[in-house]
C-alpha positions as CSV (number, residue, x, y, z in Angstrom):
1,M,-116.5,-83.4,12.4
2,T,-118.5,-82.0,15.2
3,V,-119.6,-78.3,15.3
4,Q,-117.3,-77.8,18.3
5,K,-114.2,-79.2,16.5
6,T,-115.1,-77.3,13.4
7,A,-115.2,-74.1,15.4
8,L,-111.9,-74.9,17.1
9,A,-110.2,-75.6,13.7
10,G,-111.5,-72.3,12.3
11,A,-110.2,-70.4,15.3
12,I,-106.7,-71.9,14.9
13,L,-106.6,-71.1,11.2
14,S,-107.8,-67.5,11.8
15,A,-105.0,-67.1,14.4
16,L,-102.4,-68.3,12.0
17,V,-103.6,-66.0,9.2
18,A,-103.7,-63.0,11.6
19,T,-100.2,-63.6,13.0
20,P,-97.9,-64.7,10.2
21,L,-94.5,-66.1,11.0
22,V,-91.9,-63.3,11.3
23,A,-89.2,-63.7,8.6
24,Q,-85.7,-63.9,10.1
25,T,-82.5,-62.6,8.5
26,E,-79.3,-64.2,9.7
27,I,-76.3,-61.9,10.2
28,K,-73.1,-63.8,9.9
29,I,-70.5,-61.7,11.7
30,G,-66.8,-62.6,11.4
31,Y,-63.9,-61.2,13.4
32,A,-60.2,-62.2,14.0
33,L,-60.1,-62.6,17.8
34,A,-61.7,-64.8,20.4
35,P,-65.2,-64.3,21.8
36,D,-63.8,-62.9,25.1
37,S,-61.7,-60.2,23.3
38,H,-62.7,-56.6,22.7
39,Y,-64.0,-57.7,19.3
40,G,-66.2,-60.4,20.9
41,V,-67.5,-58.0,23.5
42,A,-68.5,-55.5,20.7
43,A,-70.1,-58.2,18.5
44,E,-72.1,-59.5,21.4
45,R,-73.4,-56.1,22.3
46,W,-74.2,-55.3,18.7
47,Q,-76.2,-58.6,18.5
48,E,-78.1,-57.9,21.8
49,V,-79.3,-54.5,20.8
50,V,-80.3,-55.5,17.2
51,E,-82.1,-58.6,18.2
52,E,-84.0,-56.9,21.1
53,R,-85.0,-53.8,19.1
54,T,-86.1,-55.8,15.9
55,D,-88.0,-58.4,17.9
56,G,-85.9,-61.1,16.5
57,R,-86.2,-60.3,12.8
58,F,-82.4,-60.3,12.7
59,T,-80.3,-63.0,14.4
60,F,-76.6,-63.0,14.6
61,R,-74.3,-66.0,14.1
62,H,-70.7,-65.4,15.3
63,F,-67.5,-66.6,13.6
64,P,-64.7,-65.5,16.0
65,S,-61.0,-66.4,15.8
66,S,-60.8,-65.9,12.0
67,G,-63.5,-68.5,11.5
68,L,-64.3,-67.0,8.1
69,G,-60.6,-66.3,7.2
70,G,-58.3,-63.4,7.5
71,E,-59.5,-59.8,7.7
72,R,-59.0,-59.0,4.0
73,E,-60.9,-62.1,3.0
74,V,-63.8,-61.2,5.4
75,I,-64.0,-57.7,4.1
76,E,-64.2,-59.0,0.5
77,G,-66.9,-61.3,1.7
78,V,-68.8,-58.3,3.1
79,Q,-68.5,-56.6,-0.3
80,L,-69.8,-59.7,-2.1
81,G,-72.6,-60.3,0.4
82,T,-71.3,-63.8,1.5
83,V,-70.6,-62.2,5.0
84,E,-73.2,-59.8,6.4
85,A,-71.1,-58.0,9.0
86,T,-67.6,-57.8,10.5
87,I,-65.5,-55.9,13.0
88,V,-62.0,-55.3,11.6
89,S,-58.8,-53.6,12.4
90,S,-57.8,-50.4,10.5
91,G,-54.7,-51.9,9.0
92,T,-56.4,-53.8,6.3
93,L,-59.0,-51.1,5.6
94,A,-56.3,-48.8,4.0
95,N,-56.4,-51.3,1.1
96,F,-60.0,-50.4,0.5
97,V,-60.2,-46.7,1.4
98,A,-56.7,-45.2,1.4
99,E,-57.6,-42.3,3.6
100,T,-58.0,-44.5,6.6
101,G,-54.2,-44.9,6.6
102,V,-53.7,-41.4,7.9
103,F,-54.7,-42.7,11.4
104,D,-51.8,-45.1,11.3
105,I,-49.1,-42.4,11.2
106,P,-46.8,-43.1,14.2
107,F,-47.1,-40.8,17.2
108,L,-50.0,-38.9,15.7
109,F,-52.4,-39.1,18.6
110,R,-51.6,-37.8,22.1
111,D,-53.9,-40.3,24.0
112,L,-57.1,-42.3,23.8
113,G,-59.3,-39.3,24.4
114,H,-57.7,-37.4,21.5
115,A,-58.1,-40.3,19.1
116,R,-61.7,-40.9,20.0
117,R,-62.6,-37.2,19.5
118,V,-61.1,-37.3,16.1
119,L,-62.8,-40.5,15.0
120,D,-66.2,-39.4,16.4
121,G,-65.9,-35.9,14.9
122,P,-66.1,-34.6,11.3
123,I,-62.8,-36.1,10.2
124,G,-63.6,-39.7,11.2
125,Q,-67.2,-39.5,10.0
126,D,-66.2,-38.2,6.6
127,I,-63.9,-41.2,6.2
128,L,-66.6,-43.6,7.2
129,E,-68.8,-42.2,4.3
130,M,-66.0,-43.0,1.8
131,F,-66.7,-46.7,2.2
132,D,-70.0,-46.4,0.4
133,A,-68.2,-46.1,-2.9
134,E,-66.2,-49.3,-2.1
135,G,-69.3,-51.5,-1.6
136,L,-69.1,-51.4,2.2
137,V,-71.4,-49.8,4.8
138,A,-69.2,-48.4,7.6
139,L,-71.3,-47.7,10.7
140,A,-68.8,-46.8,13.4
141,W,-65.2,-46.6,14.5
142,G,-64.3,-49.2,17.1
143,E,-61.0,-49.3,18.9
144,Q,-58.1,-51.5,19.8
145,G,-55.9,-49.0,21.6
146,F,-52.3,-48.0,21.2
147,R,-50.0,-50.6,19.6
148,H,-46.9,-52.0,21.4
149,I,-44.1,-54.3,20.3
150,T,-43.5,-57.9,21.6
151,N,-40.5,-60.0,20.5
152,N,-38.2,-62.9,21.5
153,R,-34.9,-61.2,20.8
154,N,-34.3,-58.3,23.2
155,Q,-36.0,-55.4,25.1
156,I,-36.3,-52.2,23.1
157,G,-35.1,-48.8,24.3
158,N,-34.0,-47.1,21.1
159,P,-34.4,-47.4,17.3
160,G,-31.2,-49.5,17.1
161,D,-32.7,-52.2,19.2
162,I,-35.1,-53.2,16.4
163,S,-32.6,-53.1,13.6
164,G,-33.1,-56.2,11.5
165,M,-35.9,-57.5,13.8
166,R,-38.4,-59.6,11.8
167,L,-41.7,-58.1,13.0
168,R,-45.1,-59.2,11.8
169,T,-47.1,-56.2,10.7
170,M,-50.5,-55.8,9.1
171,E,-50.7,-55.4,5.4
172,N,-50.5,-51.6,5.8
173,P,-48.2,-49.3,3.8
174,I,-47.9,-46.8,6.7
175,H,-46.7,-49.4,9.2
176,L,-44.4,-50.9,6.6
177,T,-42.8,-47.6,5.8
178,A,-42.3,-46.8,9.5
179,F,-40.6,-50.0,10.4
180,Q,-38.5,-50.1,7.3
181,T,-37.3,-46.5,8.1
182,L,-36.4,-47.7,11.6
183,G,-34.3,-50.5,10.1
184,A,-36.5,-53.4,11.1
185,A,-37.7,-56.2,8.7
186,P,-41.5,-55.8,8.7
187,T,-43.3,-58.9,7.6
188,P,-47.0,-58.6,6.6
189,M,-48.9,-61.7,7.7
190,A,-52.6,-62.6,8.2
191,W,-53.4,-62.9,11.9
192,P,-54.3,-66.6,11.8
193,E,-50.7,-67.4,10.9
194,V,-49.0,-65.3,13.5
195,I,-48.9,-67.6,16.6
196,G,-47.4,-70.5,14.6
197,A,-44.8,-68.2,13.0
198,L,-43.7,-66.9,16.4
199,Q,-43.5,-70.5,17.8
200,Q,-41.4,-71.6,14.8
201,G,-39.2,-68.6,14.9
202,T,-40.1,-67.5,11.4
203,I,-40.6,-64.0,12.9
204,D,-39.0,-62.5,16.0
205,G,-42.0,-60.5,17.1
206,Q,-45.2,-58.5,16.3
207,E,-46.9,-55.3,17.3
208,N,-50.5,-55.0,18.6
209,P,-52.5,-53.2,21.3
210,L,-52.6,-54.6,24.9
211,S,-56.2,-55.7,24.2
212,V,-54.9,-58.2,21.6
213,I,-51.7,-59.1,23.4
214,V,-53.7,-60.1,26.5
215,S,-56.7,-61.8,24.8
216,A,-54.5,-63.8,22.4
217,S,-52.1,-64.8,25.3
218,L,-49.1,-63.7,23.3
219,N,-47.1,-64.1,26.5
220,D,-47.1,-67.9,25.7
221,V,-45.0,-67.3,22.6
222,Q,-43.2,-63.9,23.3
223,Q,-40.7,-63.0,26.0
224,Y,-40.4,-59.2,25.8
225,L,-43.1,-56.5,25.7
226,T,-42.1,-52.9,25.0
227,I,-44.8,-50.3,25.8
228,S,-44.0,-48.1,22.8
229,G,-47.5,-46.7,21.9
230,H,-46.1,-46.0,18.5
231,V,-49.5,-46.1,16.7
232,Y,-53.1,-45.8,17.7
233,S,-55.2,-48.6,16.3
234,P,-58.8,-48.1,15.6
235,A,-61.3,-50.7,14.4
236,M,-64.4,-50.5,12.3
237,L,-67.9,-52.0,12.2
238,L,-69.0,-52.9,8.7
239,V,-72.2,-54.2,7.1
240,S,-72.7,-55.7,3.7
241,P,-74.7,-53.4,1.3
242,M,-76.6,-56.5,0.2
243,V,-78.3,-56.9,3.6
244,W,-78.3,-53.1,4.3
245,E,-80.2,-52.2,1.2
246,G,-82.9,-54.7,2.0
247,M,-83.6,-53.2,5.4
248,S,-86.2,-50.6,6.2
249,E,-84.9,-47.2,7.3
250,E,-86.1,-48.0,10.8
251,D,-84.0,-51.2,10.9
252,Q,-81.0,-49.3,9.4
253,Q,-81.3,-46.9,12.3
254,I,-81.4,-49.7,14.8
255,F,-78.2,-51.2,13.3
256,R,-76.5,-47.8,13.6
257,E,-77.6,-47.3,17.2
258,A,-76.6,-50.8,18.1
259,A,-73.1,-50.3,16.5
260,A,-72.7,-47.2,18.6
261,E,-73.5,-49.2,21.7
262,A,-71.0,-51.9,20.6
263,V,-68.3,-49.2,20.3
264,V,-69.0,-48.1,23.9
265,A,-68.6,-51.7,25.1
266,M,-65.4,-52.1,23.0
267,R,-63.8,-48.9,24.3
268,G,-64.8,-49.9,27.9
269,F,-62.9,-53.2,27.4
270,V,-59.9,-51.3,26.0
271,D,-59.9,-48.9,29.0
272,N,-60.0,-51.9,31.4
273,V,-57.1,-53.6,29.6
274,E,-55.1,-50.4,29.6
275,E,-55.5,-50.4,33.4
276,S,-55.0,-54.1,34.1
277,G,-53.2,-55.5,31.1
278,L,-49.6,-54.7,32.1
279,E,-50.0,-56.3,35.5
280,T,-51.6,-59.3,33.9
281,L,-48.8,-59.8,31.4
282,R,-46.2,-59.3,34.1
283,E,-47.9,-62.0,36.2
284,R,-47.8,-64.3,33.2
285,G,-44.0,-63.8,33.0
286,M,-43.4,-61.3,30.3
287,D,-40.4,-58.9,30.6
288,V,-42.1,-55.5,30.4
289,A,-40.5,-52.1,29.8
290,E,-41.9,-48.7,28.7
291,L,-40.4,-46.1,26.4
292,S,-39.7,-42.8,28.2
293,A,-40.5,-39.5,26.7
294,E,-36.9,-39.2,25.6
295,D,-37.0,-42.6,24.0
296,R,-40.1,-41.7,22.0
297,A,-38.5,-38.5,20.8
298,A,-35.6,-40.6,19.5
299,F,-38.0,-42.8,17.6
300,Q,-39.8,-39.7,16.2
301,E,-36.5,-38.2,15.0
302,A,-35.5,-41.5,13.4
303,L,-38.9,-41.5,11.6
304,A,-38.4,-38.1,10.0
305,P,-37.9,-39.5,6.5
306,A,-41.1,-41.6,6.8
307,Y,-43.0,-38.4,7.8
308,E,-41.9,-36.7,4.6
309,E,-43.2,-39.7,2.7
310,Y,-46.5,-39.5,4.5
311,Y,-46.9,-35.9,3.6
312,T,-46.8,-36.9,-0.1
313,T,-49.6,-39.4,0.5
314,Y,-51.9,-37.5,2.8
315,D,-53.0,-33.9,2.8
316,R,-50.8,-32.0,5.3
317,D,-53.8,-29.9,6.3
318,L,-55.6,-33.1,7.3
319,I,-52.7,-34.3,9.4
320,D,-52.4,-30.8,11.0
321,A,-56.2,-30.8,11.7
322,I,-55.9,-34.2,13.5
323,I,-53.0,-32.9,15.6
324,A,-54.9,-29.7,16.4
325,T,-58.1,-31.4,17.6
326,E,-58.6,-30.6,21.3
């Protein structure tokens, strides 16, 4: 080998030793809805911020549209470390940290601003910390918006209109109690099964925020939409403790900041859908009606027995604190 080639080989070897390959950690992130949904928007923003600020040490691999299974399965995967991250609805979370169920009490929140202030404030942050004991790292509260009812049977104007109606709900005791009290037939069902069940007539309807109703094109399988706003539906950004505990404090902070930016993107999506979603669904042919203040009062009165049950489950002072939040 010539002196020149030897020098070149030595230079290349020195460069490789001086700049070792950066180890990459893949973050598998699963969520129930499509990439163009509010879940997808949040997951994309989470990825962008993390990958940029960690110089590619972490890379995200998306599994949208329940690609890793239903929400409960995915959360259990996060606990076990087989899934690194997820964005999930609050309904399933009550099975892991019961206190999250308090946010599902019907007609608890006045509007989106009220809900966001509660979740971002001491009440919401205290509940996030409770997930540590359940083998989950809860970074931030996301959002779906207020839930509304769709069905193929009839338009809804009073509690009697949903008597006997077979409604898909999440596996959430607060929701189940509410609809049972109203005389409906709530049917817990994992999201991947819902469209088929609606097509086959196994269930009459379901309830979800406009962000889900629009992004999942439920207008293809549902005729009636009632803007009931009966429950505010938050979401949550979770990370597996297996990957979290292997991070430096600096990277953990990056993941937290990125999650916060993902929430901003998610809420922006919800705000947009709240503005445009009704018109979109009308254009797609849905029969749309909205509960009046008097109609909502009638539902609240019919739910009185359910509220008494909620007070036996959740601290009344906590519920009053949520209501009193300005």
